[in-house]
N, C-alpha and C positions, 0 to 999 in steps of 0.2 A: 663673427670675428672680423668681417670685413674683407674676406677673400673675394676676388673677382668671381663672378658666376661660374664660368667655365671651370676654374680651378677648384671652387667648392664642390662642383658636381663631380669632378674627377676624384677629389679626396673622399667624397661620400661613396663613390663606386668601389674604391679600394677597400673600405671598411665593410660595405654590404657583401662584397665578394668574399671576404673572409668569413663572414657569418654564414653565407650560403654554402661554402665549402666545408663547414664544420669546424673551422679554426676560431672558435668563439673568443679565445684569448686575444685575438687581434681584431676583433670586429668592433661594433658600435660600443661595446663595453669600455673601449680605450678612449672614447671621445672626451671624457672629462680630463684625461691626462694631457691631451693636446690643448685643451682650453686653459689649463692651468699653466702650462709652459707659455702660451701666448700671453697670459695675464702677467707673468714674471718677465716679459720681454725677451724670452729666449726663442720665440717663434715670430717670424715676420710674416703677416698674413698677406702682404702685397710685395713678394720678393722680385728682384730683378735677376732672374736666372739666366746665366750666360756662360758661353764657352770661353775659357781664359787661355787655353793652349790646345792646338790640335795638329794632327797630321792626316793623310788621306784616310787612314784606318783607326785613328785613336783620338781621344779628346779627354780634357779635363774640365769639369763643369763646377762652377761656383754657385751654390744653391742659395746664397744670400739669406741664410737663416730660415728659409721657407719650410713649409710642411713637407716632410719626406714623401708623403702621399702624392705630392704634386711634382716635387724635384725628380724623383726616381723615374716616373713615366716620361718626363721631359728628357732625361739622359737616355732613356731606352729608345726613344724615337730617333735620337741622334745616332745611336749604335746601329739601329736598322737602316737609317739613310746611308751611313758609311758602307755597310754591308751590301746594300743595293749596288753601290758604285764599284767597290773594290773586293767584295767577297766576304769580308768580315769587318766588324766594327766593335771596338772596345772603349768604354767611357768610365773613367774613374771620377767620383764626385766627392767634393768637400763642402763644408759649411752647410750641412743639411741637418735633418732631424729624423726621428723614428719613421720608417717608410711603409709600415704595415706588413702584410704578408709577402714574402719574397716571391712566391709563385705568381702573384698577380702581374709582376713586371716581366718575368720570364715568359709568361704565356702570351704576351703581346706580340711575340715573334711568330707564333704558330701559323696564323693566317698568311704570313708572308712566305711560307715554305723555308722558314729559318729556325735554327736552334737558338733558343734564348737562355741567357745566363743571368743570374741575379744574386748578389751577395751584399751584406751590409755588416758593419761592426755595430756594437750596441753597448749599453750601460755595463760597466765592469762589475759583474756579479759572479764571475767563474774564476775558480783557482786552478792554475796549471797543475798537472800531476806532481805530488809530493809536496804541494804548498798549501797554505790556508790563507794566502793573500789574494784578494780579488783583482785580477789583471786583465781578464778578457770578458767579452759579452757572450750572448748565446749565439751570435755570429752565424746566421743561417746561410744556406746555399740552396739555390733552386736552378734546376736545368729542365727546360721544356723542349720536347722533341716531337715534331709532327709525324703523323702516320697517314695512311691511306683510308682504311675502312675501320680500323680499331681506334678506340679513344686514344688521345695523345698520351705520351709517356711524360709525367710531370713529377719530377722529384722536388721536394720542398721540405727541408728538415733542418732543425737547429743542430749545431755542433756540440750541444750539451745533451745530457741524458733526457732533458725535457726543456720546453720553452718556459720562461719565466711566468708567462701569462697563465699557464696551467696551474701554477701554485696559487694564483689569484682566484682561479675558478674553484679550487678545492677549498680555499678559505671561505668563499661565498656559500659553499655547500657544507661548511663545518666538517670537513673531512681531513684526514691526515695524509701526508706525502709518503709514497712508497719508499722504503729504505733504499738508498743509493742515488736518490735525486739530489739531495743537499747534505751539507755538513755543517756542524756548529762552528763557533768562533775558534775552537781549539783544533778543529780538523777532525771531529769525530762524526760518524754518520748519525743522522737524526730523521725522525718523521715529522718534525715540527714545521708547519707551513710558514710560520713566522721566523724561521731561522735567519733569513737574510736581514730582517730588521733588527735582529739580535747580534749582528756581526758575522754571521755565518756566510757561506757561499754555495754556489751551485757547482756541480761536478761536470767535467768534460764527457762527451759521449763515450759510454763504456763504463764510466764510474771509476773504479779503483784501477790500480796499475795491473792487477792480476786479471782483470777483465778488459784490458787493453784501453784503459782510459787515456793513455798517452797518445793514441791515435786521434781521439776526439780533440785532445789538446792541440795536436798538429794541424788538424782541419781548421780549428777556430783561429789559430795563429795565421794561417794562410789568408783567411777572409780578412782578418785585421790589416795584414800587410797590403793586400790588393786594394781594399777599400779606403784605408787611411794613410799609410806611409806612402803609397803611390800617388795619392791625390793632394796630400797636404792637410788632411783632416786630423783630428785628435785620435790617437791610437792607445791601445792598452788601457792603463788606469786613467788616462786623461779623457777618454771617451765620455761626453756629457751624459749624466743620468737622465732617464725618462721622467722620473718623478721630480716635480718642481720644488719640493721642499728640501732636496739635497743640493748643497752649494756646488759650483763648478770647481774642479780641481785647480789649485794655484799653478802658475807658470805653464799654461797650456803649450802643447808642442805643435798645435795646428788649429784649424777652425772647424768647429761643429762636428757632426758625425759624418762618416764617409760611406759611400756605396760603390759597387763595381757592377756595371751592366755590360753585356755583350751580346752580339747577334752574329750567327754564321750562316751565310747562304748555303743551302744544301748543295745547289748545282755548281758551287765553287769547288766541290769535291767529286760529285757524281750526279747523274741525272736525278732530279728530284722524285719523279714518279718511281723510278727504279728503287731509290732508297726507301721511300715510304712503303712500297710493296714488301720489301725486306724487313722493314720495322714491324709490319703486320705479322710476318712470319715469325720474327723474333718473339713478339708478344704472345702469339698463339702457342709457340713451343713452350714458353715458360708457364702459361696458364694451364697447359695440359700435362705438366710435370706431375709425376706420381708423388704423392704426399705421404707423410708418415702417419697421418690420421685421416680416415675417409671423410670426416666432417670438416676438415680443413680445405683450403684451396690456396694456391699460390697467387698472390696479389701483384699487380704491376703498379709501380709508383704513380700515384694519382687516382687509383681505383677508389679508395674510401672516400676521398674528397668529392669525386664525381658522383658516386652513389648518394652521398648526403645531399649534394647540391640538387640532384634531380628529385629527391623526396622533399626538400625544403621549398623548391619552386612550386610544388603542388600544394603542400600543407602549411607553408609559412615557416618563419624562423623562431624557434622557441627562445625565450629570454628568461633568465632567472629573475626572481622578484627583486633582488638587489639591483640588477641592472635596470629594470623598469623604473624603479624609484630614482635611480641615479639620472636617467634620461629625462624623467618627468621634472626633477629639480632644475636640470640644465634648461629644459624648455621654458619653465617659469622665469628663470633668470634672464633668458634671451627673448622672452615674449613669443615664443613658438609653440603653438598648441598642436600636439600630434598624438596625445594619448588614446584618441579614438581608434587609432590603428591597432591597438593591443586587444587581444581577446583571450 
């Protein structure tokens, strides 16, 4: 696509990290989406990413239509630099694109003895509670917290019942969606994985009002406001779609997608070693909690992804045949031979 080498490597690292952590919906399977957006002129392969406003602890970054896979790490590094100086750093981003898994960016702070925050708004595919109109994205939140001896606490979740990419995975497997994930164009629950293409929408975390879907709607709205209203990006229904065949909404209220990155230096609150020892104790307490079923165990946020990552680093990353074919086609188009890596 013409990205500078270091930026291309950084973007690739975000995608591979998603696959390593088992978030296949946001890994290399997404590559064709970025390429199509670039072909449509909606992604700038050589952006001039820069700070357009800042204070000692805050900044607004203009991503210049760059790959979110590159823009978000740029902003996170600024947040960490500010945290080094004044204790915390908060960066809101506009004029960006899809940034991959939220956890990749929040985890950048772990080695600095900082707590990392990462949020982004996304394509409007989600209806707020009691509505059938698509006004919000899956709008994920990730918070990464360092520990001493235990694996770090890494929360990384969509504010919807499921990430949109999971529907794409089900479609590749020719499977139906569980009831409660999506609704049809009239607002009725459905198991059709193509519901979104037929005018339907995704549901906020919790699903129906009876299952506290309004709380998921609130979480998603907070992400939208912090990421986009605060930075000057497009919010709500104006957030640009990830798919290239859908047009941008008329009369935009901002520029591109928005992100929100943050870093908190632990020793701005208490000694880092003291905090991390207590985080270990917190985690051990929850791991040892008595369960309702002896075959179950209490998980700590980040456990499933860490376990999958360890397994895949040893045995490789499994790819669905449809993804292999997609990557092979892309390779032929760009004259990149890599299919020998598949087995």
